[in-house]
C-alpha positions in Angstrom: 0.0 0.0 -0.1 3.0 2.3 -0.1 4.3 4.4 -3.1 7.4 3.1 -4.5 10.5 5.4 -4.8 12.8 5.9 -7.8 15.4 3.2 -8.2 13.4 0.5 -6.5 12.5 -2.7 -8.4 9.0 -3.1 -10.0 7.7 -5.2 -7.0 8.2 -4.7 -3.2 10.4 -7.6 -1.8 7.5 -9.5 -0.4 5.4 -9.5 -3.6 8.5 -10.4 -5.7 9.3 -13.5 -3.5 5.7 -14.4 -3.6 5.7 -14.2 -7.4 9.0 -16.2 -7.7 7.4 -19.0 -5.7 4.5 -19.3 -8.3 6.7 -19.6 -11.4 9.2 -22.0 -9.5 6.4 -24.6 -8.7 7.1 -28.0 -10.3 4.8 -29.5 -13.0 3.4 -32.8 -11.6 3.8 -34.2 -15.2 7.2 -33.3 -16.4 8.8 -32.1 -13.3 9.9 -28.9 -14.7 9.4 -25.4 -13.2 6.3 -23.8 -14.4 8.2 -21.2 -16.4 9.9 -24.1 -18.3 6.9 -26.4 -18.5 5.3 -26.9 -21.8 2.8 -29.5 -20.7 -0.9 -29.1 -21.9 -4.1 -30.2 -20.1 -5.8 -33.4 -21.1 -8.7 -31.4 -22.9 -6.1 -29.5 -24.9 -4.4 -32.7 -26.0 -7.5 -34.0 -27.2 -8.0 -30.9 -29.4 -4.6 -31.4 -31.0 -2.7 -28.9 -28.9 0.6 -30.1 -27.6 2.4 -27.0 -26.3 1.3 -24.6 -23.5 3.6 -21.8 -22.6 2.9 -20.3 -19.3 4.7 -17.9 -16.8 3.4 -19.6 -13.7 1.0 -21.9 -12.0 -1.7 -20.4 -9.9 -4.3 -21.4 -7.2 -7.5 -19.4 -7.6 -8.2 -20.1 -4.0 -5.1 -18.1 -2.9 -6.6 -14.7 -3.6 -3.9 -12.8 -1.7 -1.1 -14.3 -3.9 0.9 -11.7 -6.0 0.1 -13.6 -9.2 -3.6 -13.6 -8.4 -3.6 -10.0 -7.6 -1.8 -9.2 -10.9 -4.4 -11.1 -12.9 -7.3 -9.4 -11.2 -5.8 -6.1 -11.7 -5.1 -6.7 -15.4 -8.8 -7.5 -15.9 -9.7 -4.0 -14.8 -6.7 -1.9 -15.9 -5.2 -1.9 -19.2 -1.6 -2.0 -18.1 0.4 -2.5 -21.3 3.7 -2.4 -19.4 2.8 -5.4 -17.4 1.6 -7.3 -20.6 4.9 -6.4 -22.3 6.8 -7.8 -19.3 5.1 -11.1 -19.5 5.4 -11.2 -23.3 9.2 -10.6 -22.8 9.5 -13.4 -20.3 7.6 -16.0 -22.3 9.0 -14.9 -25.7 12.2 -17.1 -24.7 10.3 -20.4 -25.0 8.1 -19.2 -27.9 11.1 -18.2 -30.0 12.6 -21.7 -29.7 9.3 -23.3 -30.4 8.7 -21.2 -33.5 12.1 -21.8 -34.8 11.9 -25.5 -34.4 8.5 -25.7 -36.1 9.3 -23.4 -39.1 7.0 -20.5 -37.8 8.0 -17.4 -39.7 6.8 -14.0 -40.2 5.2 -14.9 -43.5 3.3 -18.0 -42.2 2.3 -17.1 -38.6 -0.4 -15.2 -37.0 -1.0 -14.2 -33.3 -4.6 -14.7 -32.4 -6.3 -14.0 -29.1 -9.4 -15.5 -27.3 -11.9 -12.6 -27.2 -14.0 -11.5 -24.2 -17.7 -10.9 -24.7 -18.9 -7.5 -25.5 -20.6 -7.2 -22.1 -17.3 -7.9 -20.5 -15.4 -5.5 -22.4 -18.1 -2.6 -21.9 -17.8 -3.4 -18.2 -14.0 -3.4 -17.9 -13.3 -1.1 -20.9 -10.8 -3.4 -22.5 -9.9 -6.9 -23.5 -6.9 -8.2 -21.5 -6.4 -11.1 -23.9 -6.2 -8.7 -26.7 -3.7 -6.4 -24.9 -1.6 -9.5 -24.1 -1.7 -10.7 -27.7 -0.6 -7.2 -28.9 2.4 -7.4 -26.5 3.3 -10.9 -27.7 2.9 -10.0 -31.4 5.1 -6.8 -31.0 7.8 -8.9 -29.0 7.8 -11.5 -31.8 7.5 -9.1 -34.7 4.4 -11.0 -35.9 1.0 -9.8 -37.1 -1.9 -10.0 -34.7 -5.3 -10.6 -36.3 -8.8 -10.8 -34.5 -10.0 -13.8 -36.4 -12.0 -15.4 -33.6 -15.4 -13.8 -32.9 -17.3 -14.4 -29.7 -21.0 -15.3 -30.4 -22.4 -15.4 -26.9 -21.9 -14.1 -23.3 -22.0 -17.4 -21.4 -21.4 -18.4 -17.7 -18.1 -17.7 -16.1 -15.8 -20.7 -16.5 -14.5 -20.4 -13.1 -17.8 -21.3 -11.5 -18.2 -24.5 -13.5 -16.8 -28.2 -13.2 -14.8 -29.6 -16.2 -17.6 -31.3 -17.9 -19.7 -28.1 -17.5 -16.9 -25.9 -19.0 -16.7 -28.1 -22.0 -20.4 -27.8 -22.6 -20.4 -24.1 -21.8 -18.0 -23.1 -24.7 -19.8 -25.2 -27.3 -21.1 -22.6 -30.0 -19.3 -19.7 -28.1 -17.1 -18.9 -31.1 -16.9 -18.6 -34.7 -14.0 -17.7 -37.3 -14.0 -14.4 -39.1 -12.3 -14.4 -42.5 -11.4 -18.2 -42.5 -9.4 -17.7 -45.8 -6.7 -15.7 -44.0 -6.0 -18.9 -41.6 -5.6 -21.5 -44.2 -2.0 -23.0 -44.1 -1.1 -20.5 -41.2 0.5 -21.3 -38.0 -1.3 -19.9 -35.1 0.0 -18.5 -31.7 -3.3 -18.7 -29.6 -3.2 -16.1 -26.7 -5.2 -16.0 -23.5 -4.3 -14.6 -20.2 -5.5 -17.4 -18.0 -5.9 -21.2 -18.7 -7.5 -23.5 -16.3 -8.8 -26.9 -17.7 -8.2 -25.6 -21.2 -11.7 -26.0 -22.3 -11.9 -22.6 -23.9 -8.6 -22.6 -25.9 -9.3 -26.1 -27.0 -12.7 -25.0 -28.5 -11.0 -22.1 -30.2 -8.1 -24.3 -31.5 -10.6 -26.9 -32.9 -12.3 -24.2 -34.9 -8.8 -22.9 -36.2 -7.8 -26.3 -37.3 -11.2 -26.8 -39.0 -10.6 -23.5 -40.8 -7.2 -24.9 -42.1 -4.7 -23.8 -39.6 -1.3 -25.7 -40.1 -0.5 -25.6 -36.4 -1.4 -23.9 -33.1 0.7 -23.2 -30.0 -0.9 -21.7 -27.0 0.5 -19.2 -24.6 -0.9 -17.7 -21.4 0.3 -15.9 -18.2 -1.0 -18.4 -15.8 -2.1 -22.0 -15.7 -4.1 -23.5 -12.8 -1.9 -25.8 -10.6 -2.9 -29.2 -11.6 -1.6 -30.9 -8.6 -4.7 -29.4 -6.8 
């Protein structure tokens, strides 16, 4: 609650230590730190996704954790500096994957999962779009809004896994599908829990002719819980 002074780090020591703990948690599947883990959720694997780049694992119940407070803040404040920070950190793995898979400036698009019009009207911005802007700028790639949200549905965080999958059916459609054919897609969202939303979007991108899809997010739920 105190103002920072010139020359201090971006975060106070307590929040910095708390944030470090969140991205140093170990993945229960591959054993890597969250920031080095590329594992996907089972739902994502079923949709043909094999890579999820994330900054950290998070526990939604730990509301006072630094990461959780940052994510809540980004939903209400369009802080481009923070989005640029996460894009810079995550670009390390993203660059390696893009190079290994032949993703180039000519055959790759950055695409985000859009919020509903009601949510954007309430908060004044779309945090996934701002994060995608930062990722595209960092990677020197074009960002296209090719996914259109058709309905305002129940918030995913209040639903169980099966309900989440059912909830996202018919939620999206693809705009200008011709622009996706043969393209590699970097699919961006701020938060991935079960992966139901990004999986539905990925299926539609593949159906529209996308050559490959890699998913990137700020935080992924701690699957050990």
